[in-house]
MARBA-3410 file (N, C-alpha, C, O; in Angstrom, 1 decimal):
232
0.8,-1.2,0.0,0.0,0.0,0.0,0.9,1.3,0.0,1.8,1.4,0.8 ~ 0.6,2.2,-0.9,1.4,3.4,-1.0,0.6,4.5,-0.2,-0.5,4.8,-0.6 ~ 1.2,5.0,0.8,0.6,6.1,1.6,0.8,7.4,0.9,2.0,7.9,0.7 ~ -0.3,8.1,0.6,-0.2,9.4,-0.1,-0.9,10.4,0.8,-2.0,10.3,1.3 ~ -0.2,11.6,1.0,-0.8,12.7,1.6,-1.2,13.7,0.5,-0.3,14.2,-0.2
-2.5,13.9,0.4,-3.0,14.8,-0.6,-3.4,16.1,0.0,-4.2,16.1,0.9 ~ -2.8,17.2,-0.4,-3.1,18.5,0.2,-3.8,19.3,-0.9,-3.1,19.8,-1.9 ~ -5.1,19.5,-0.8,-5.9,20.1,-1.9,-7.1,20.9,-1.2,-7.9,20.3,-0.5 ~ -7.2,22.2,-1.5,-8.2,22.9,-0.9,-9.6,22.8,-1.6,-10.6,23.1,-1.0 ~ -9.6,22.3,-2.8,-10.8,22.0,-3.5,-11.4,20.7,-3.0,-11.0,19.6,-3.4
-12.3,20.8,-2.1,-12.7,19.6,-1.3,-13.4,18.5,-2.2,-13.2,17.3,-2.0 ~ -14.1,19.0,-3.2,-14.8,18.0,-4.1,-13.7,17.3,-4.9,-13.8,16.0,-5.0 ~ -12.7,17.9,-5.4,-11.6,17.3,-6.2,-10.9,16.3,-5.3,-10.5,15.2,-5.6 ~ -10.6,16.8,-4.0,-9.9,15.9,-3.1,-10.6,14.6,-2.8,-10.0,13.5,-2.7 ~ -11.9,14.8,-2.7,-12.7,13.6,-2.4,-12.8,12.6,-3.6,-12.8,11.4,-3.4
-12.9,13.2,-4.8,-12.9,12.4,-6.0,-11.6,11.6,-6.1,-11.6,10.4,-6.4 ~ -10.5,12.3,-5.8,-9.2,11.6,-5.9,-9.1,10.4,-4.9,-8.7,9.3,-5.2 ~ -9.6,10.7,-3.7,-9.6,9.7,-2.6,-10.5,8.5,-3.0,-10.1,7.4,-2.8 ~ -11.7,8.8,-3.4,-12.7,7.8,-3.8,-12.2,6.9,-4.9,-12.4,5.7,-5.0 ~ -11.5,7.5,-5.9,-11.0,6.8,-7.1,-9.8,6.0,-6.8,-9.7,4.8,-7.2
-8.8,6.5,-6.0,-7.6,5.8,-5.8,-7.5,4.9,-4.5,-6.8,4.0,-4.4 ~ -8.4,5.3,-3.5,-8.4,4.5,-2.3,-8.6,3.0,-2.5,-9.6,2.7,-3.2 ~ -7.7,2.2,-1.9,-7.9,0.8,-2.1,-7.3,0.2,-3.3,-7.1,-1.0,-3.3 ~ -6.9,1.0,-4.3,-6.2,0.5,-5.5,-4.7,0.7,-5.3,-4.1,1.5,-6.0 ~ -4.2,0.1,-4.3,-2.7,0.2,-4.0,-2.4,1.5,-3.3,-1.2,1.7,-3.0
-3.4,2.3,-3.0,-3.1,3.6,-2.4,-3.9,3.8,-1.1,-5.1,3.4,-1.0 ~ -3.3,4.4,-0.1,-4.0,4.9,1.1,-3.9,6.4,1.0,-2.9,7.0,1.2 ~ -5.1,7.1,0.9,-5.1,8.5,0.6,-5.5,9.2,1.9,-6.6,9.0,2.5 ~ -4.7,10.2,2.4,-5.0,11.0,3.5,-5.0,12.5,3.0,-4.2,12.9,2.2 ~ -6.0,13.2,3.5,-6.3,14.5,2.9,-6.1,15.6,3.9,-6.4,15.5,5.1
-5.5,16.7,3.4,-5.4,18.0,4.2,-5.9,19.1,3.2,-5.7,19.0,2.0 ~ -6.6,20.1,3.8,-7.2,21.1,2.9,-6.5,22.4,2.8,-7.1,23.3,2.2 ~ -5.4,22.6,3.5,-4.6,23.8,3.3,-3.2,23.5,3.7,-2.9,22.4,4.2 ~ -2.3,24.4,3.4,-0.9,24.2,3.6,-0.5,24.0,5.0,0.4,23.2,5.3 ~ -1.1,24.7,6.0,-0.7,24.6,7.4,-1.1,23.2,7.9,-0.3,22.5,8.6
-2.3,22.7,7.5,-2.7,21.4,7.9,-1.8,20.4,7.2,-1.5,19.3,7.8 ~ -1.5,20.6,6.0,-0.6,19.7,5.2,0.7,19.5,5.9,1.3,18.4,5.9 ~ 1.3,20.7,6.3,2.6,20.6,6.9,2.6,19.8,8.2,3.5,19.0,8.5 ~ 1.5,20.0,9.0,1.4,19.3,10.3,1.2,17.8,10.0,1.9,17.0,10.7 ~ 0.3,17.5,9.1,0.0,16.1,8.8,1.2,15.3,8.2,1.3,14.1,8.3
2.0,16.1,7.4,3.1,15.4,6.7,4.1,14.8,7.8,4.5,13.7,7.7 ~ 4.4,15.6,8.8,5.3,15.1,9.8,4.7,14.1,10.8,5.4,13.3,11.4 ~ 3.3,14.1,10.9,2.6,13.1,11.7,2.6,11.8,10.9,2.8,10.7,11.5 ~ 2.3,11.9,9.6,2.0,10.7,8.8,3.2,10.1,8.2,3.4,8.9,8.1 ~ 4.2,10.9,7.8,5.4,10.5,7.1,5.0,9.7,5.9,5.3,8.5,5.8
4.3,10.3,4.9,3.8,9.5,3.8,4.9,9.1,2.8,6.0,9.5,2.9 ~ 4.5,8.1,1.9,5.4,7.7,0.9,5.6,8.8,-0.2,6.6,8.9,-0.8 ~ 4.5,9.5,-0.5,4.4,10.5,-1.5,3.6,11.7,-1.0,2.5,11.5,-0.4 ~ 4.0,12.9,-1.3,3.2,14.1,-1.1,2.7,14.6,-2.4,3.5,14.9,-3.3 ~ 1.4,14.7,-2.5,0.7,15.3,-3.7,0.0,16.6,-3.2,-0.8,16.6,-2.3
0.4,17.7,-3.8,-0.1,19.0,-3.3,-0.5,20.0,-4.4,0.2,20.1,-5.4 ~ -1.5,20.7,-4.1,-1.9,21.9,-4.9,-0.9,23.0,-4.6,-0.2,23.0,-3.6 ~ -0.9,24.0,-5.5,0.0,25.2,-5.3,-0.8,26.3,-4.6,-0.4,26.7,-3.5 ~ -1.9,26.7,-5.2,-2.6,27.9,-4.6,-3.6,27.3,-3.6,-4.6,26.7,-3.9 ~ -3.3,27.7,-2.3,-4.2,27.2,-1.2,-4.2,28.3,-0.1,-3.3,29.2,-0.1
-5.3,28.3,0.7,-5.4,29.3,1.8,-4.4,29.0,2.9,-3.9,27.9,3.0 ~ -4.1,30.0,3.7,-3.3,29.9,5.0,-1.8,29.7,4.7,-1.0,30.4,5.3 ~ -1.5,28.8,3.8,-0.1,28.6,3.4,-0.1,27.9,2.0,-0.8,26.9,1.8 ~ 0.6,28.5,1.0,0.5,27.9,-0.3,1.4,26.7,-0.4,2.2,26.4,0.5 ~ 1.3,25.9,-1.5,2.1,24.7,-1.6,3.6,24.9,-1.7,4.3,24.1,-1.2
4.0,26.0,-2.3,5.4,26.2,-2.4,6.0,26.4,-1.0,7.1,25.9,-0.7 ~ 5.4,27.2,-0.2,5.9,27.5,1.2,5.9,26.2,2.0,6.8,26.0,2.8 ~ 4.8,25.4,1.9,4.7,24.2,2.6,5.9,23.3,2.3,6.5,22.7,3.2 ~ 6.1,23.1,1.0,7.2,22.2,0.5,8.6,22.8,0.9,9.5,22.0,1.3 ~ 8.7,24.1,0.9,10.0,24.7,1.3,10.3,24.3,2.8,11.4,23.9,3.1
9.3,24.4,3.6,9.5,24.0,5.0,9.7,22.5,5.2,10.5,22.1,6.1 ~ 9.0,21.7,4.4,9.2,20.3,4.5,10.7,19.9,4.1,11.3,19.1,4.8 ~ 11.2,20.5,3.0,12.5,20.2,2.5,13.6,20.7,3.5,14.8,20.2,3.3 ~ 13.3,21.5,4.4,14.3,21.8,5.5,14.7,20.6,6.3,15.8,20.5,6.9 ~ 13.7,19.7,6.4,13.9,18.5,7.3,13.9,17.2,6.5,14.4,16.2,7.0
13.2,17.2,5.4,13.1,15.9,4.6,13.3,16.2,3.1,12.6,17.0,2.5 ~ 14.4,15.6,2.6,14.7,15.8,1.2,14.5,14.6,0.4,14.7,14.6,-0.8 ~ 13.9,13.6,1.0,13.8,12.3,0.3,12.4,12.0,-0.2,12.2,11.4,-1.3 ~ 11.3,12.4,0.5,10.0,12.0,0.2,9.6,12.7,-1.2,9.7,13.9,-1.3 ~ 9.2,11.9,-2.2,8.8,12.5,-3.5,7.6,13.4,-3.3,6.7,13.2,-2.6
7.7,14.5,-4.1,6.7,15.6,-4.1,6.2,15.8,-5.5,6.9,16.0,-6.4 ~ 4.8,15.7,-5.7,4.2,16.0,-6.9,3.3,17.2,-6.8,2.4,17.2,-5.9 ~ 3.5,18.3,-7.6,2.6,19.4,-7.5,1.5,19.3,-8.5,1.7,18.9,-9.6 ~ 0.3,19.6,-8.1,-0.9,19.8,-8.9,-1.1,21.3,-9.1,-1.2,22.0,-8.2 ~ -1.1,21.7,-10.4,-1.1,23.1,-10.6,-1.9,23.5,-11.9,-1.8,22.8,-12.9
-2.6,24.6,-11.8,-3.3,25.1,-13.0,-2.4,26.1,-13.7,-2.7,26.5,-14.8 ~ -1.3,26.4,-13.1,-0.3,27.4,-13.7,0.5,26.7,-14.8,0.9,25.5,-14.7 ~ 0.7,27.4,-15.9,1.5,26.8,-17.0,2.8,27.5,-17.3,3.6,27.0,-18.1 ~ 3.0,28.7,-16.7,4.2,29.4,-16.9,5.4,28.7,-16.4,5.4,28.1,-15.3 ~ 6.5,28.6,-17.2,7.7,27.9,-16.8,8.3,28.3,-15.5,8.8,27.5,-14.7
8.2,29.6,-15.2,8.9,30.2,-14.0,8.2,29.6,-12.8,8.8,29.3,-11.8 ~ 6.9,29.3,-12.8,6.2,28.8,-11.7,6.6,27.3,-11.5,6.8,26.9,-10.3 ~ 6.8,26.6,-12.6,7.2,25.2,-12.4,8.6,25.1,-12.0,9.0,24.3,-11.1 ~ 9.5,26.0,-12.5,10.9,26.1,-12.0,11.0,26.3,-10.5,11.8,25.7,-9.8 ~ 10.1,27.2,-10.1,10.1,27.5,-8.6,9.8,26.3,-7.8,10.4,26.0,-6.8
8.8,25.5,-8.3,8.5,24.3,-7.6,9.7,23.3,-7.6,10.0,22.7,-6.5 ~ 10.4,23.2,-8.7,11.6,22.3,-8.8,12.7,22.8,-7.9,13.4,22.0,-7.3 ~ 12.9,24.1,-7.8,13.9,24.7,-6.9,13.7,24.3,-5.5,14.6,24.1,-4.8 ~ 12.4,24.2,-5.1,12.1,23.9,-3.7,12.3,22.4,-3.4,12.2,21.9,-2.3 ~ 12.5,21.6,-4.5,12.7,20.2,-4.3,11.6,19.3,-4.8,11.5,18.1,-4.4
10.7,19.8,-5.6,9.6,18.9,-6.1,10.2,17.9,-7.1,11.3,18.2,-7.7 ~ 9.6,16.8,-7.3,10.0,15.8,-8.2,9.2,15.7,-9.5,9.7,15.2,-10.5 ~ 8.0,16.2,-9.5,7.1,16.1,-10.7,6.0,17.1,-10.5,5.8,17.6,-9.4 ~ 5.3,17.4,-11.6,4.1,18.2,-11.6,3.1,17.7,-12.5,3.4,17.0,-13.5 ~ 1.8,18.0,-12.3,0.7,17.6,-13.1,-0.2,18.7,-13.3,-0.7,19.3,-12.3
-0.5,19.1,-14.5,-1.4,20.3,-14.7,-2.8,19.9,-14.6,-3.3,18.8,-15.1 ~ -3.6,20.7,-14.0,-5.1,20.5,-13.9,-5.7,21.0,-15.3,-5.2,22.0,-15.8 ~ -6.7,20.4,-15.8,-7.3,19.1,-15.3,-6.5,17.9,-15.7,-5.8,18.0,-16.7 ~ -6.6,16.9,-14.9,-5.8,15.7,-15.2,-6.7,14.4,-15.0,-7.8,14.5,-14.4 ~ -6.3,13.3,-15.6,-7.0,12.1,-15.4,-6.5,11.3,-14.2,-5.4,11.4,-13.9
-7.4,10.6,-13.6,-7.1,9.9,-12.4,-6.0,8.8,-12.7,-5.2,8.5,-11.8 ~ -6.1,8.2,-13.8,-5.2,7.1,-14.2,-3.8,7.7,-14.3,-2.8,7.1,-13.9 ~ -3.7,8.9,-14.9,-2.4,9.6,-15.1,-1.8,9.9,-13.7,-0.6,9.7,-13.5 ~ -2.6,10.4,-12.8,-2.1,10.7,-11.5,-1.6,9.4,-10.8,-0.5,9.5,-10.2 ~ -2.3,8.3,-10.9,-1.9,7.1,-10.3,-0.6,6.6,-10.9,0.3,6.2,-10.2
-0.4,6.7,-12.2,0.8,6.3,-12.9,2.0,7.2,-12.4,3.1,6.7,-12.1 ~ 1.7,8.5,-12.3,2.8,9.4,-11.8,3.3,9.1,-10.4,4.5,9.1,-10.1 ~ 2.3,8.8,-9.5,2.7,8.5,-8.2,3.5,7.2,-8.1,4.5,7.2,-7.4 ~ 3.0,6.2,-8.8,3.8,4.9,-8.8,5.2,5.1,-9.4,6.2,4.5,-9.0 ~ 5.3,6.0,-10.4,6.6,6.2,-11.0,7.5,6.9,-10.1,8.7,6.6,-10.0
7.0,7.8,-9.3,7.9,8.5,-8.2,8.3,7.5,-7.2,9.5,7.5,-6.8 ~ 7.5,6.6,-6.8,7.9,5.6,-5.8,8.9,4.7,-6.4,9.9,4.3,-5.8 ~ 8.7,4.3,-7.6,9.6,3.4,-8.3,11.0,4.0,-8.5,12.0,3.3,-8.3 ~ 11.0,5.2,-8.9,12.3,5.9,-9.1,13.1,6.1,-7.8,14.3,5.9,-7.7 ~ 12.3,6.4,-6.7,12.9,6.6,-5.4,13.5,5.3,-4.9,14.7,5.3,-4.4
12.8,4.2,-5.0,13.3,2.9,-4.6,14.5,2.5,-5.4,15.5,2.0,-4.9 ~ 14.4,2.7,-6.7,15.5,2.3,-7.6,16.8,3.0,-7.3,17.8,2.5,-7.2 ~ 16.6,4.4,-7.1,17.8,5.2,-6.8,18.4,4.9,-5.5,19.6,4.8,-5.4 ~ 17.6,4.7,-4.5,18.1,4.5,-3.1,18.7,3.1,-2.9,19.7,3.0,-2.2 ~ 18.1,2.1,-3.5,18.5,0.7,-3.3,19.4,0.1,-4.3,20.2,-0.8,-3.9
19.4,0.6,-5.5,20.1,-0.2,-6.5,21.2,0.7,-7.3,22.1,0.1,-7.9 ~ 21.1,2.0,-7.2,22.0,2.8,-8.0,23.1,3.3,-7.2,22.9,4.0,-6.1 ~ 24.3,2.9,-7.6,25.5,3.5,-6.9,25.7,4.9,-7.3,25.6,5.2,-8.5 ~ 26.1,5.8,-6.4,26.3,7.2,-6.8,27.5,7.3,-7.7,28.4,6.5,-7.6 ~ 27.5,8.3,-8.6,28.6,8.5,-9.5,29.8,8.8,-8.7,29.8,9.3,-7.6
31.0,8.5,-9.3,32.3,8.7,-8.6,32.3,10.2,-8.1,32.2,11.1,-8.9 ~ 32.6,10.3,-6.8,32.9,11.7,-6.3,31.6,12.3,-5.7,31.7,13.3,-5.0 ~ 30.4,11.8,-6.0,29.2,12.4,-5.6,29.1,12.4,-4.1,28.4,13.3,-3.5 ~ 29.8,11.4,-3.4,29.7,11.4,-2.0,30.4,12.6,-1.3,30.2,12.9,-0.2 ~ 31.3,13.2,-2.1,32.0,14.4,-1.6,30.9,15.5,-1.5,30.1,15.7,-2.4
31.0,16.3,-0.4,30.0,17.3,-0.1,30.5,18.7,-0.1,29.8,19.7,-0.1 ~ 31.9,18.9,-0.1,32.5,20.2,-0.1,33.5,20.3,-1.2,34.3,19.4,-1.4 ~ 33.4,21.4,-1.9,34.3,21.6,-3.1,34.9,23.0,-3.1,34.3,23.9,-2.6 ~ 36.0,23.1,-3.7,36.6,24.4,-4.1,36.4,24.6,-5.6,36.9,23.8,-6.4 ~ 35.8,25.7,-5.9,35.5,26.0,-7.3,36.2,27.4,-7.6,35.6,28.4,-7.3
37.4,27.4,-8.1,38.1,28.6,-8.2,38.3,29.3,-6.9,38.8,28.7,-6.0 ~ 37.8,30.5,-6.8,37.8,31.2,-5.5,36.6,31.0,-4.7,36.4,31.7,-3.7 ~ 35.7,30.1,-5.1,34.5,29.8,-4.4,34.7,28.6,-3.5,35.5,27.7,-3.9 ~ 34.0,28.5,-2.4,33.8,27.3,-1.6,32.3,26.9,-1.7,31.5,27.7,-1.4 ~ 32.1,25.7,-2.0,30.7,25.2,-2.1,30.5,24.0,-1.1,31.2,23.0,-1.1
29.5,24.2,-0.3,29.0,23.2,0.7,27.7,22.7,0.2,26.7,23.4,0.4 ~ 27.7,21.5,-0.3,26.5,20.9,-0.9,25.4,20.5,0.2,24.3,20.5,-0.1 ~ 25.9,20.3,1.4,24.9,19.9,2.5,24.2,21.2,3.0,23.0,21.2,3.1 ~ 25.0,22.2,3.3,24.4,23.5,3.7,23.7,24.2,2.6,23.0,25.2,2.8 ~ 24.1,23.8,1.3,23.6,24.5,0.1,24.1,26.0,0.1,23.3,26.9,-0.2
25.4,26.1,0.5,26.0,27.4,0.5,27.1,27.6,-0.6,27.9,26.6,-0.8 ~ 27.2,28.7,-1.2,28.2,29.0,-2.1,28.9,30.3,-1.6,28.3,31.3,-1.5 ~ 30.2,30.1,-1.2,30.9,31.2,-0.4,32.0,31.8,-1.3,32.8,31.1,-1.9 ~ 32.0,33.2,-1.3,33.0,33.9,-2.1,33.4,35.1,-1.2,32.6,35.9,-0.9 ~ 34.7,35.1,-0.9,35.3,36.2,0.0,34.5,36.4,1.3,34.2,37.5,1.7
34.0,35.2,1.9,33.3,35.3,3.1,31.8,35.6,3.0,31.1,35.5,4.0 ~ 31.4,35.9,1.8,29.9,36.2,1.6,29.2,34.9,1.1,29.7,34.2,0.2 ~ 28.1,34.6,1.8,27.4,33.4,1.5,26.2,33.6,0.6,25.4,34.5,0.9 ~ 26.1,32.8,-0.5,24.9,32.8,-1.3,24.2,31.5,-1.0,24.7,30.4,-1.0 ~ 22.9,31.6,-0.7,22.0,30.4,-0.5,21.6,29.8,-1.8,21.1,30.6,-2.7
21.9,28.6,-2.0,21.4,27.9,-3.2,20.1,27.1,-2.9,19.9,26.7,-1.8 ~ 19.3,27.0,-3.9,18.1,26.1,-3.8,18.6,24.7,-3.8,19.7,24.3,-4.2 ~ 17.7,23.8,-3.4,18.0,22.3,-3.4,18.4,21.9,-4.8,19.4,21.2,-5.0 ~ 17.6,22.3,-5.8,17.9,21.9,-7.2,19.2,22.5,-7.7,20.0,21.7,-8.3 ~ 19.5,23.7,-7.4,20.8,24.3,-7.8,21.9,23.6,-7.2,22.9,23.3,-7.9
21.8,23.3,-5.9,22.9,22.6,-5.2,23.2,21.2,-5.8,24.3,20.8,-5.9 ~ 22.1,20.5,-6.1,22.3,19.1,-6.6,22.9,19.1,-8.0,23.7,18.3,-8.3 ~ 22.5,20.1,-8.8,23.1,20.2,-10.2,24.6,20.6,-10.0,25.5,20.0,-10.7 ~ 24.9,21.6,-9.2,26.3,22.0,-9.0,27.2,20.9,-8.4,28.3,20.7,-8.8 ~ 26.6,20.1,-7.5,27.4,19.0,-6.9,27.8,18.0,-8.0,28.9,17.5,-8.0
26.9,17.7,-8.9,27.2,16.8,-10.0,28.3,17.3,-10.9,29.1,16.6,-11.4 ~ 28.2,18.6,-11.2,29.2,19.2,-12.1,30.6,19.2,-11.4,31.6,19.0,-12.0 ~ 30.6,19.5,-10.1,31.8,19.5,-9.4,32.5,18.1,-9.3,33.7,18.0,-9.4 ~ 31.6,17.1,-9.0,32.1,15.8,-8.8,32.7,15.2,-10.1,33.5,14.3,-10.1 ~ 32.3,15.8,-11.2,32.8,15.4,-12.5,33.5,16.5,-13.2,33.4,16.7,-14.4
34.3,17.3,-12.5,35.0,18.4,-12.9,35.8,18.1,-14.2,36.5,17.1,-14.2 ~ 35.6,19.0,-15.2,36.3,18.9,-16.5,35.7,17.8,-17.4,36.1,17.7,-18.6 ~ 34.7,17.0,-16.9,34.1,16.0,-17.7,32.7,16.5,-18.0,32.1,17.2,-17.3 ~ 32.1,16.0,-19.1,30.8,16.3,-19.5,29.8,15.5,-18.7,29.9,14.3,-18.7 ~ 28.8,16.2,-18.0,27.7,15.5,-17.3,26.5,15.5,-18.3,26.1,16.6,-18.6
26.0,14.4,-18.6,25.0,14.4,-19.7,23.7,15.0,-19.1,23.3,14.9,-18.0 ~ 23.0,15.8,-20.0,21.7,16.4,-19.7,20.7,15.3,-19.2,20.0,15.5,-18.3 ~ 20.7,14.2,-19.9,19.8,13.1,-19.6,20.0,12.6,-18.2,19.1,12.3,-17.4 ~ 21.3,12.4,-17.8,21.6,11.9,-16.4,21.1,12.9,-15.4,20.4,12.4,-14.4 ~ 21.3,14.2,-15.5,20.8,15.2,-14.6,19.3,15.1,-14.5,18.7,15.1,-13.4
18.7,15.1,-15.6,17.2,15.1,-15.7,16.6,13.9,-15.0,15.6,14.0,-14.3 ~ 17.1,12.7,-15.4,16.5,11.5,-14.8,16.7,11.4,-13.3,15.8,11.0,-12.6 ~ 17.9,11.9,-12.8,18.2,11.8,-11.4,17.4,12.9,-10.6,17.0,12.6,-9.4 ~ 17.2,14.1,-11.1,16.6,15.2,-10.4,15.2,15.5,-10.7,14.4,15.9,-9.9 ~ 14.8,15.3,-12.0,13.5,15.6,-12.4,12.6,14.3,-12.6,11.4,14.3,-12.5
13.3,13.2,-12.9,12.6,11.9,-13.1,12.3,11.6,-14.5,12.0,10.4,-14.8 ~ 12.4,12.6,-15.4,12.2,12.3,-16.8,12.9,13.4,-17.6,13.2,14.5,-17.1 ~ 13.2,13.1,-18.9,14.0,14.0,-19.7,13.2,14.7,-20.8,13.7,14.8,-21.9 ~ 12.0,15.1,-20.4,11.1,15.7,-21.4,11.7,17.1,-21.9,12.6,17.6,-21.2 ~ 11.2,17.5,-23.0,11.6,18.8,-23.5,11.4,20.0,-22.5,12.3,20.8,-22.3
10.3,19.9,-21.8,10.0,21.0,-20.9,11.0,21.0,-19.7,11.4,22.0,-19.3 ~ 11.3,19.8,-19.2,12.2,19.7,-18.1,13.7,20.1,-18.6,14.4,20.6,-17.8 ~ 14.0,19.8,-19.8,15.3,20.3,-20.4,15.4,21.8,-20.4,16.4,22.3,-20.0 ~ 14.3,22.5,-20.7,14.3,23.9,-20.6,14.4,24.4,-19.2,15.1,25.4,-18.9 ~ 13.8,23.7,-18.3,13.9,24.0,-16.9,15.3,23.9,-16.4,15.8,24.8,-15.7
16.0,22.8,-16.8,17.4,22.7,-16.4,18.2,23.8,-16.9,19.1,24.3,-16.2 ~ 18.0,24.2,-18.1,18.8,25.3,-18.7,18.6,26.6,-17.9,19.5,27.4,-17.7 ~ 17.4,26.8,-17.3,17.2,28.0,-16.5,18.1,27.9,-15.2,18.6,28.9,-14.8 ~ 18.2,26.7,-14.6,19.0,26.5,-13.4,20.5,26.7,-13.8,21.2,27.3,-13.0 ~ 20.9,26.3,-14.9,22.3,26.4,-15.3,22.6,27.9,-15.5,23.7,28.4,-15.1
21.7,28.7,-16.1,21.9,30.1,-16.2,22.0,30.8,-14.9,22.8,31.7,-14.7 ~ 21.2,30.4,-13.9,21.3,30.9,-12.5,22.6,30.6,-11.9,23.2,31.5,-11.2 ~ 23.1,29.4,-12.1,24.4,29.0,-11.5,25.5,29.8,-12.1,26.4,30.3,-11.4 ~ 25.5,30.0,-13.4,26.5,30.8,-14.1,26.5,32.2,-13.5,27.6,32.8,-13.2 ~ 25.4,32.8,-13.3,25.3,34.1,-12.7,25.9,34.2,-11.3,26.6,35.1,-10.9
25.6,33.1,-10.5,26.1,33.1,-9.1,27.6,32.8,-9.0,28.2,33.1,-8.0 ~ 28.2,32.3,-10.1,29.6,32.0,-10.1,30.4,33.1,-10.9,31.6,32.9,-11.2 ~ 29.8,34.2,-11.3,30.5,35.1,-12.2,31.5,36.0,-11.6,32.1,36.8,-12.3 ~ 31.7,35.9,-10.2,32.8,36.7,-9.6,34.2,36.2,-10.0,35.2,36.9,-9.8 ~ 34.3,35.0,-10.4,35.6,34.4,-10.8,35.5,34.1,-12.3,34.8,33.2,-12.7
36.1,34.9,-13.1,36.0,34.8,-14.6,36.6,33.5,-15.1,36.4,33.2,-16.3 ~ 37.4,32.8,-14.3,37.9,31.5,-14.8,36.9,30.4,-14.8,37.1,29.4,-15.5 ~ 35.8,30.6,-14.1,34.8,29.6,-14.0,33.8,29.6,-15.1,33.3,30.7,-15.4 ~ 33.6,28.5,-15.8,32.6,28.4,-16.9,31.8,27.1,-16.8,32.4,26.1,-16.5 ~ 30.6,27.2,-17.0,29.7,26.0,-17.2,29.4,26.0,-18.7,28.6,26.8,-19.2
30.1,25.1,-19.4,30.0,25.0,-20.8,28.9,24.0,-21.3,28.8,22.9,-20.8 ~ 28.1,24.5,-22.2,27.1,23.7,-22.8,27.7,22.9,-24.0,28.0,23.5,-25.0 ~ 27.8,21.6,-23.9,28.3,20.8,-24.9,27.1,20.3,-25.7,26.4,19.4,-25.3 ~ 26.8,20.9,-26.8,25.6,20.8,-27.6,25.2,19.4,-27.8,26.0,18.6,-28.3 ~ 24.0,19.0,-27.4,23.4,17.7,-27.7,23.9,16.6,-26.7,23.5,15.5,-26.7
24.8,17.0,-25.7,25.3,16.0,-24.8,25.0,16.4,-23.3,24.3,15.7,-22.6 ~ 25.5,17.6,-22.9,25.3,18.0,-21.5,26.1,19.2,-21.2,26.3,20.1,-22.0 ~ 26.6,19.3,-19.9,27.3,20.4,-19.4,28.6,20.0,-18.7,28.8,18.9,-18.2 ~ 29.6,21.0,-18.8,30.9,20.7,-18.2,31.3,21.9,-17.4,31.2,23.0,-17.9 ~ 31.8,21.7,-16.2,32.3,22.8,-15.3,33.8,22.9,-15.5,34.6,21.9,-15.4
34.3,24.1,-15.9,35.7,24.4,-16.1,36.1,25.5,-15.2,35.4,26.6,-15.1 ~ 37.3,25.4,-14.6,37.9,26.5,-13.8,39.4,26.3,-13.7,40.1,27.2,-13.1
END
């Protein structure tokens, strides 16, 4: 049984999801706003969190931000009516694993949830981390990067990185001077290598380039059709 915490303020939709999926390999628990969702997440410790974005009292982005301060492993799927890439990128920055645009089919939601569970189990139990990924602190030119704290330090000044930025930069550092394939990054951090997610990754690379621009020796090179390489 897959335990799902569903945080959705549209009570009719929440009940339809529960009635449709309950008992079909899923145990659905409902919260109707972000504050209740945050409390129930740490009480329940679900296998998957499925949450709306726009909600009263606390929106989905803020709820997930607070969850990710203590839990970086539980898969998160956003349900959203928003289609702008910046909104989706914001969700991924906070540590989301997938998103589903409203309206959606119940079968697609079930498939997405199972896929998140399958990827998490596969990655945690069967995939050995790439060489060097276990290292958590790096020197990048005149920068110091702490992947655990998600800090990028230059001349004593700390820049806070998002979870997604930190995970991308860690992979580039661990494979310094080597090309890290776009597909590898997308499958490990986004769960699929769709065109939309590829665009999202490019946005994060642009942000990282900007945050590293105090040292002109540092470059994140786009190797067309293959991936990215960190040079310094």
